[in-house]
N, CA, C and O of each residue as an XYZ file, in Angstrom:
552
protein
N       0.823     -1.188      0.000
C       0.000      0.000      0.000
C       0.871      1.256      0.000
O       0.539      2.252     -0.643
N       1.981      1.198      0.725
C       2.877      2.350      0.777
C       3.438      2.645     -0.613
O       3.534      3.805     -1.015
N       3.808      1.587     -1.349
C       4.334      1.762     -2.703
C       3.276      2.403     -3.604
O       3.574      3.344     -4.339
N       2.060      1.901     -3.549
C       0.978      2.440     -4.384
C       0.732      3.904     -4.037
O       0.555      4.741     -4.922
N       0.723      4.202     -2.741
C       0.476      5.574     -2.313
C       1.574      6.515     -2.810
O       1.287      7.534     -3.437
N       2.832      6.169     -2.527
C       3.955      7.056     -2.863
C       4.224      7.162     -4.359
O       4.462      8.252     -4.878
N       4.183      6.023     -5.048
C       4.641      5.992     -6.436
C       3.545      6.133     -7.475
O       3.833      6.386     -8.645
N       2.315      5.978     -7.077
C       1.226      6.108     -8.048
C       0.297      7.250     -7.659
O       0.162      8.223     -8.401
N      -0.338      7.137     -6.508
C      -1.358      8.116     -6.124
C      -0.766      9.508     -5.916
O      -1.308     10.487     -6.429
N       0.330      9.612     -5.176
C       0.929     10.936     -4.919
C       1.518     11.571     -6.174
O       1.627     12.795     -6.249
N       1.894     10.774     -7.145
C       2.487     11.316     -8.375
C       1.458     11.580     -9.464
O       1.553     12.573    -10.184
N       0.471     10.690     -9.586
C      -0.441     10.765    -10.726
C      -1.908     10.904    -10.344
O      -2.749     11.109    -11.219
N      -2.235     10.798     -9.065
C      -3.624     10.842     -8.634
C      -4.203      9.438     -8.521
O      -3.524      8.450     -8.802
N      -5.449      9.362     -8.112
C      -6.098      8.065     -7.925
C      -6.396      7.394     -9.260
O      -7.000      8.006    -10.140
N      -5.983      6.161     -9.413
C      -6.359      5.434    -10.634
C      -7.793      4.928    -10.505
O      -8.302      4.767     -9.395
N      -8.434      4.683    -11.628
C      -9.765      4.069    -11.588
C      -9.674      2.619    -11.163
O     -10.522      2.107    -10.432
N      -8.605      1.957    -11.649
C      -8.426      0.549    -11.303
C      -6.951      0.199    -11.282
O      -6.117      0.867    -11.892
N      -6.657     -0.872    -10.558
C      -5.313     -1.431    -10.508
C      -5.429     -2.867    -10.973
O      -6.205     -3.646    -10.419
N      -4.657     -3.219    -11.992
C      -4.639     -4.589    -12.498
C      -3.312     -5.193    -12.086
O      -2.253     -4.638    -12.377
N      -3.368     -6.322    -11.414
C      -2.137     -6.935    -10.915
C      -2.131     -8.428    -11.190
O      -3.119     -9.007    -11.642
N      -0.985     -9.032    -10.901
C      -0.882    -10.481    -10.935
C      -1.637    -11.060     -9.748
O      -2.320    -10.335     -9.024
N      -1.516    -12.329     -9.558
C      -2.270    -12.993     -8.506
C      -1.449    -13.247     -7.250
O      -1.759    -14.149     -6.471
N      -0.412    -12.460     -7.054
C       0.415    -12.615     -5.864
C      -0.375    -12.329     -4.599
O      -1.315    -11.535     -4.597
N       0.025    -12.988     -3.530
C      -0.730    -12.829     -2.280
C      -0.663    -11.404     -1.743
O      -1.548    -10.986     -0.997
N       0.379    -10.649     -2.114
C       0.456     -9.270     -1.651
C      -0.676     -8.416     -2.215
O      -0.998     -7.368     -1.655
N      -1.282     -8.855     -3.321
C      -2.395     -8.120     -3.917
C      -3.754     -8.691     -3.521
O      -4.777     -8.029     -3.703
N      -3.778     -9.890     -2.991
C      -5.038    -10.554     -2.658
C      -5.457    -10.338     -1.203
O      -6.545    -10.750     -0.802
N      -4.598     -9.696     -0.415
C      -4.882     -9.509      1.002
C      -6.099     -8.641      1.253
O      -6.416     -7.743      0.473
N      -6.770     -8.924      2.347
C      -7.987     -8.195      2.699
C      -7.690     -6.713      2.968
O      -8.496     -5.844      2.637
N      -6.523     -6.433      3.572
C      -6.171     -5.038      3.871
C      -6.105     -4.191      2.606
O      -6.658     -3.092      2.556
N      -5.423     -4.711      1.581
C      -5.308     -3.962      0.327
C      -6.670     -3.828     -0.341
O      -7.001     -2.765     -0.867
N      -7.453     -4.886     -0.327
C      -8.771     -4.824     -0.954
C      -9.658     -3.780     -0.279
O     -10.353     -3.021     -0.954
N      -9.634     -3.745      1.046
C     -10.437     -2.753      1.773
C      -9.907     -1.339      1.549
O     -10.684     -0.392      1.429
N      -8.581     -1.198      1.493
C      -7.967      0.102      1.252
C      -8.390      0.635     -0.114
O      -8.773      1.797     -0.243
N      -8.319     -0.224     -1.134
C      -8.731      0.176     -2.490
C     -10.217      0.512     -2.528
O     -10.626      1.480     -3.168
N     -11.014     -0.287     -1.844
C     -12.461     -0.045     -1.804
C     -12.746      1.317     -1.170
O     -13.603      2.059     -1.649
N     -12.027      1.645     -0.089
C     -12.204      2.936      0.572
C     -11.829      4.114     -0.315
O     -12.389      5.202     -0.179
N     -10.887      3.900     -1.222
C     -10.461      4.953     -2.154
C     -11.243      4.917     -3.466
O     -10.998      5.725     -4.362
N     -12.182      3.978     -3.577
C     -12.979      3.775     -4.796
C     -12.100      3.426     -5.993
O     -12.315      3.909     -7.105
N     -11.105      2.576     -5.739
C     -10.212      2.074     -6.781
C     -10.554      0.609     -7.002
O     -10.521     -0.187     -6.064
N     -10.878      0.255     -8.221
C     -11.228     -1.134     -8.545
C      -9.951     -1.966     -8.624
O      -9.002     -1.582     -9.308
N      -9.921     -3.087     -7.938
C      -8.767     -3.981     -7.923
C      -9.102     -5.204     -8.764
O     -10.023     -5.956     -8.444
N      -8.338     -5.399     -9.857
C      -8.573     -6.533    -10.759
C      -7.317     -7.369    -10.862
O      -6.214     -6.892    -10.597
N      -7.495     -8.634    -11.252
C      -6.379     -9.573    -11.338
C      -6.335    -10.210    -12.717
O      -7.369    -10.446    -13.343
N      -5.114    -10.486    -13.182
C      -4.972    -11.191    -14.449
C      -5.360    -12.645    -14.248
O      -5.319    -13.157    -13.129
N      -5.730    -13.296    -15.313
C      -6.158    -14.689    -15.252
C      -4.966    -15.617    -15.060
O      -3.970    -15.512    -15.776
N      -5.068    -16.521    -14.098
C      -4.012    -17.507    -13.864
C      -3.930    -18.460    -15.049
O      -2.837    -18.855    -15.454
N      -5.072    -18.829    -15.602
C      -5.119    -19.781    -16.708
C      -4.711    -19.152    -18.037
O      -4.461    -19.866    -19.008
N      -4.643    -17.833    -18.088
C      -4.359    -17.143    -19.346
C      -3.377    -15.997    -19.102
O      -3.749    -14.831    -19.242
N      -2.108    -16.315    -18.732
C      -1.149    -15.260    -18.393
C      -0.807    -14.332    -19.550
O      -0.373    -13.204    -19.317
N      -0.992    -14.775    -20.788
C      -0.677    -13.912    -21.924
C      -1.618    -12.711    -22.009
O      -1.369    -11.785    -22.781
N      -2.706    -12.720    -21.218
C      -3.582    -11.554    -21.184
C      -2.849    -10.344    -20.616
O      -3.296     -9.209    -20.776
N      -1.737    -10.589    -19.962
C      -0.918     -9.517    -19.420
C       0.397     -9.435    -20.200
O       1.458     -9.211    -19.618
N       0.316     -9.616    -21.504
C       1.486     -9.722    -22.368
C       2.429     -8.540    -22.329
O       3.646     -8.726    -22.316
N       1.892     -7.309    -22.309
C       2.765     -6.137    -22.306
C       3.621     -6.098    -21.050
O       4.788     -5.711    -21.106
N       3.054     -6.494    -19.925
C       3.830     -6.532    -18.681
C       4.928     -7.576    -18.785
O       6.048     -7.346    -18.328
N       4.619     -8.716    -19.379
C       5.624     -9.771    -19.533
C       6.770     -9.308    -20.431
O       7.933     -9.611    -20.162
N       6.447     -8.580    -21.491
C       7.486     -8.044    -22.383
C       8.363     -7.050    -21.620
O       9.589     -7.090    -21.721
N       7.734     -6.170    -20.865
C       8.481     -5.194    -20.073
C       9.370     -5.884    -19.054
O      10.533     -5.513    -18.893
N       8.838     -6.883    -18.367
C       9.636     -7.621    -17.382
C      10.850     -8.271    -18.039
O      11.942     -8.268    -17.470
N      10.663     -8.824    -19.226
C      11.773     -9.454    -19.949
C      12.859     -8.418    -20.272
O      14.049     -8.697    -20.122
N      12.450     -7.241    -20.709
C      13.404     -6.171    -21.010
C      14.153     -5.761    -19.742
O      15.365     -5.544    -19.777
N      13.434     -5.656    -18.627
C      14.072     -5.286    -17.355
C      15.112     -6.327    -16.941
O      16.224     -5.977    -16.546
N      14.751     -7.596    -17.031
C      15.671     -8.673    -16.639
C      16.914     -8.651    -17.524
O      18.031     -8.795    -17.026
N      16.729     -8.471    -18.839
C      17.875     -8.402    -19.751
C      18.780     -7.221    -19.403
O      20.004     -7.353    -19.403
N      18.184     -6.079    -19.109
C      18.966     -4.899    -18.751
C      19.748     -5.095    -17.465
O      20.913     -4.706    -17.375
N      19.112     -5.698    -16.473
C      19.795     -5.945    -15.199
C      20.937     -6.931    -15.403
O      22.024     -6.741    -14.858
N      20.702     -7.984    -16.185
C      21.768     -8.964    -16.445
C      22.961     -8.295    -17.118
O      24.106     -8.547    -16.741
N      22.706     -7.447    -18.107
C      23.794     -6.751    -18.797
C      24.585     -5.868    -17.835
O      25.815     -5.840    -17.875
N      23.876     -5.153    -16.979
C      24.557     -4.278    -16.012
C      25.387     -5.099    -15.035
O      26.505     -4.713    -14.696
N      24.852     -6.225    -14.583
C      25.581     -7.048    -13.619
C      26.812     -7.684    -14.251
O      27.826     -7.867    -13.577
N      26.738     -8.025    -15.541
C      27.904     -8.582    -16.235
C      29.035     -7.559    -16.281
O      30.207     -7.920    -16.176
N      28.685     -6.290    -16.437
C      29.700     -5.238    -16.536
C      30.211     -4.770    -15.181
O      31.418     -4.613    -14.993
N      29.309     -4.548    -14.241
C      29.726     -3.929    -12.981
C      29.602     -4.842    -11.771
O      30.115     -4.516    -10.700
N      28.935     -5.972    -11.920
C      28.716     -6.857    -10.773
C      27.778     -6.192     -9.782
O      27.089     -5.227    -10.115
N      27.755     -6.706     -8.575
C      26.935     -6.096     -7.535
C      25.582     -6.748     -7.379
O      25.307     -7.816     -7.926
N      24.761     -6.083     -6.630
C      23.427     -6.551     -6.296
C      22.431     -6.022     -7.334
O      22.491     -4.849     -7.702
N      21.529     -6.865     -7.805
C      20.603     -6.452     -8.856
C      19.726     -5.290     -8.416
O      19.345     -4.462     -9.245
N      19.396     -5.209     -7.122
C      18.535     -4.112     -6.667
C      19.221     -2.759     -6.809
O      18.558     -1.735     -6.970
N      20.550     -2.757     -6.751
C      21.286     -1.506     -6.925
C      21.273     -1.049     -8.381
O      21.443      0.139     -8.658
N      21.076     -1.962     -9.296
C      21.089     -1.637    -10.730
C      19.697     -1.342    -11.279
O      19.568     -0.806    -12.380
N      18.661     -1.683    -10.528
C      17.292     -1.546    -11.024
C      16.947     -0.110    -11.400
O      16.345      0.119    -12.449
N      17.315      0.858    -10.569
C      16.956      2.241    -10.891
C      17.601      2.714    -12.190
O      16.979      3.455    -12.951
N      18.834      2.300    -12.453
C      19.499      2.683    -13.708
C      18.802      2.057    -14.907
O      18.623      2.708    -15.937
N      18.412      0.805    -14.776
C      17.726      0.112    -15.869
C      16.351      0.737    -16.098
O      15.946      0.935    -17.243
N      15.636      1.045    -15.028
C      14.328      1.696    -15.162
C      14.470      3.064    -15.821
O      13.657      3.430    -16.670
N      15.489      3.816    -15.437
C      15.706      5.134    -16.028
C      15.923      5.003    -17.532
O      15.318      5.729    -18.320
N      16.789      4.074    -17.923
C      17.064      3.866    -19.350
C      15.793      3.453    -20.090
O      15.537      3.923    -21.199
N      15.004      2.582    -19.483
C      13.761      2.122    -20.111
C      12.785      3.286    -20.295
O      12.158      3.416    -21.346
N      12.663      4.119    -19.283
C      11.713      5.232    -19.334
C      12.150      6.340    -20.285
O      11.313      7.096    -20.778
N      13.452      6.446    -20.550
C      13.970      7.509    -21.412
C      14.101      7.086    -22.872
O      14.279      7.939    -23.741
N      14.018      5.789    -23.160
C      14.215      5.286    -24.514
C      12.940      5.443    -25.342
O      11.883      4.954    -24.943
N      13.026      6.119    -26.488
C      11.850      6.228    -27.365
C      11.413      4.847    -27.855
O      12.249      4.024    -28.229
N      10.111      4.600    -27.852
C       9.560      3.302    -28.250
C       8.248      3.493    -29.010
O       7.681      4.584    -29.069
N       7.804      2.401    -29.579
C       6.479      2.353    -30.181
C       6.362      3.129    -31.473
O       7.335      3.690    -31.979
N       5.152      3.148    -31.992
C       4.902      3.771    -33.288
C       5.102      5.285    -33.249
O       5.412      5.894    -34.272
N       4.929      5.891    -32.084
C       5.103      7.342    -31.972
C       6.557      7.733    -31.757
O       6.927      8.892    -31.947
N       7.381      6.769    -31.361
C       8.794      7.058    -31.140
C       9.050      7.991    -29.973
O      10.011      8.761    -29.981
N       8.186      7.920    -28.966
C       8.357      8.774    -27.797
C       8.669      7.924    -26.573
O       8.280      6.759    -26.489
N       9.374      8.525    -25.633
C       9.714      7.807    -24.404
C       8.516      7.807    -23.458
O       7.597      8.615    -23.594
N       8.546      6.885    -22.501
C       7.493      6.855    -21.490
C       7.476      8.158    -20.700
O       6.409      8.663    -20.352
N       8.660      8.703    -20.415
C       8.745      9.974    -19.697
C       7.985     11.058    -20.459
O       7.200     11.803    -19.872
N       8.221     11.143    -21.759
C       7.557     12.155    -22.579
C       6.048     11.953    -22.593
O       5.292     12.921    -22.522
N       5.609     10.711    -22.683
C       4.175     10.439    -22.702
C       3.508     10.797    -21.378
O       2.368     11.262    -21.364
N       4.206     10.585    -20.271
C       3.628     10.885    -18.954
C       3.655     12.381    -18.659
O       2.653     12.937    -18.209
N       4.787     13.043    -18.906
C       4.952     14.434    -18.487
C       4.796     15.457    -19.606
O       4.781     16.659    -19.340
N       4.681     15.002    -20.852
C       4.459     15.921    -21.958
C       5.678     16.728    -22.367
O       5.549     17.713    -23.094
N       6.844     16.335    -21.920
C       8.084     17.018    -22.265
C       9.227     16.018    -22.210
O       9.129     14.978    -21.559
N      10.302     16.344    -22.897
C      11.462     15.460    -22.836
C      12.198     15.678    -21.525
O      12.195     16.780    -20.977
N      12.818     14.639    -21.033
C      13.599     14.743    -19.800
C      14.907     15.465    -20.077
O      15.483     15.339    -21.157
N      15.363     16.211    -19.104
C      16.673     16.853    -19.195
C      17.639     15.979    -18.422
O      17.470     15.751    -17.224
N      18.649     15.495    -19.115
C      19.607     14.615    -18.446
C      20.712     15.459    -17.815
O      20.963     16.576    -18.268
N      21.377     14.944    -16.774
C      22.364     15.741    -16.039
C      23.420     16.418    -16.909
O      23.814     17.546    -16.610
N      23.889     15.771    -17.969
C      24.926     16.392    -18.803
C      24.410     17.640    -19.508
O      25.188     18.545    -19.810
N      23.108     17.699    -19.773
C      22.541     18.876    -20.416
C      22.478     20.060    -19.460
O      22.401     21.207    -19.900
N      22.509     19.794    -18.166
C      22.464     20.859    -17.165
C      23.846     21.339    -16.766
O      23.976     22.325    -16.040
N      24.877     20.653    -17.233
C      26.232     21.013    -16.859
C      26.648     20.475    -15.501
O      27.616     20.956    -14.912
N      25.928     19.487    -15.001
C      26.314     18.860    -13.742
C      27.558     18.036    -14.018
O      27.568     17.224    -14.943
N      28.620     18.236    -13.220
C      29.866     17.515    -13.493
C      29.706     16.003    -13.369
O      29.035     15.496    -12.470
N      30.335     15.315    -14.284
C      30.331     13.857    -14.232
C      31.360     13.384    -13.218
O      32.107     14.189    -12.661
N      31.396     12.089    -12.980
C      32.379     11.512    -12.072
C      33.792     11.833    -12.568
O      34.672     12.159    -11.772
N      34.003     11.741    -13.872
C      35.318     12.039    -14.449
C      35.704     13.492    -14.196
O      36.848     13.783    -13.848
N      34.745     14.404    -14.373
C      35.034     15.817    -14.122
C      35.404     16.047    -12.664
O      36.326     16.806    -12.363
N      34.685     15.393    -11.763
C      34.966     15.550    -10.332
C      36.361     15.037     -9.995
O      37.054     15.636     -9.173
N      36.780     13.944    -10.611
C      38.115     13.383    -10.357
C      39.212     14.270    -10.915
O      40.330     14.274    -10.400
N      38.904     15.021    -11.962
C      39.898     15.896    -12.584
C      39.818     17.327    -12.064
O      40.373     18.239    -12.676
N      39.135     17.531    -10.942
C      38.949     18.892    -10.432
C      40.258     19.539    -10.008
O      40.328     20.761     -9.879
N      41.301     18.736     -9.787
C      42.595     19.306     -9.402
C      43.306     19.949    -10.593
O      44.263     20.702    -10.411
N      42.849     19.659    -11.798
C      43.452     20.255    -12.994
C      43.128     21.745    -13.002
O      41.986     22.139    -12.766
N      44.124     22.559    -13.271
C      43.906     24.006    -13.211
C      42.939     24.447    -14.306
O      42.937     23.890    -15.403
N      42.118     25.453    -13.999
C      41.178     25.963    -15.007
C      41.890     26.486    -16.246
O      41.364     26.384    -17.354
N      43.099     27.053    -16.064
C      43.847     27.572    -17.211
C      44.207     26.451    -18.168
O      44.045     26.596    -19.380
N      44.697     25.324    -17.637
C      45.052     24.179    -18.489
C      43.814     23.663    -19.215
O      43.878     23.312    -20.393
N      42.691     23.620    -18.505
C      41.467     23.118    -19.130
C      41.016     24.057    -20.244
O      40.575     23.599    -21.298
N      41.125     25.387    -20.017
C      40.733     26.348    -21.043
C      41.631     26.257    -22.270
O      41.178     26.486    -23.391
N      42.898     25.925    -22.063
C      43.843     25.807    -23.166
C      43.781     24.439    -23.834
O      44.467     24.191    -24.826
N      42.947     23.547    -23.280
C      42.812     22.177    -23.791
C      44.147     21.457    -23.803
O      44.434     20.695    -24.726
N      44.978     21.694    -22.774
C      46.298     21.062    -22.671
C      46.177     19.768    -21.909
O      47.174     19.074    -21.707
């Protein structure tokens, strides 16, 4: 419920309905009563027909592939890489319109840190280099 409140309701407002898998975290009486109190319809995908949730399965596959690629390069815990993979997924133009999910949700393109002039890790490490040398490209 905390996740739904923080990441969905507080950001986008109350949804008319929530469609989820059949996990027990979604079938609990507390969540059902909470949704009922907010007038949010709670629906579940069919256990016998999982392909009815095909777009979610495609997205999950892309997420898993992205996490695997990141772990092959940097190692570590997959949960630490999830936000980077989600960011890349949300910023990548897709579909027939060629727009990113970010653009579709917020109506504008995202500004990435390099466009704002925020120093990268490399810039921070080279901060001891004198400004004169940097201006002269030496």
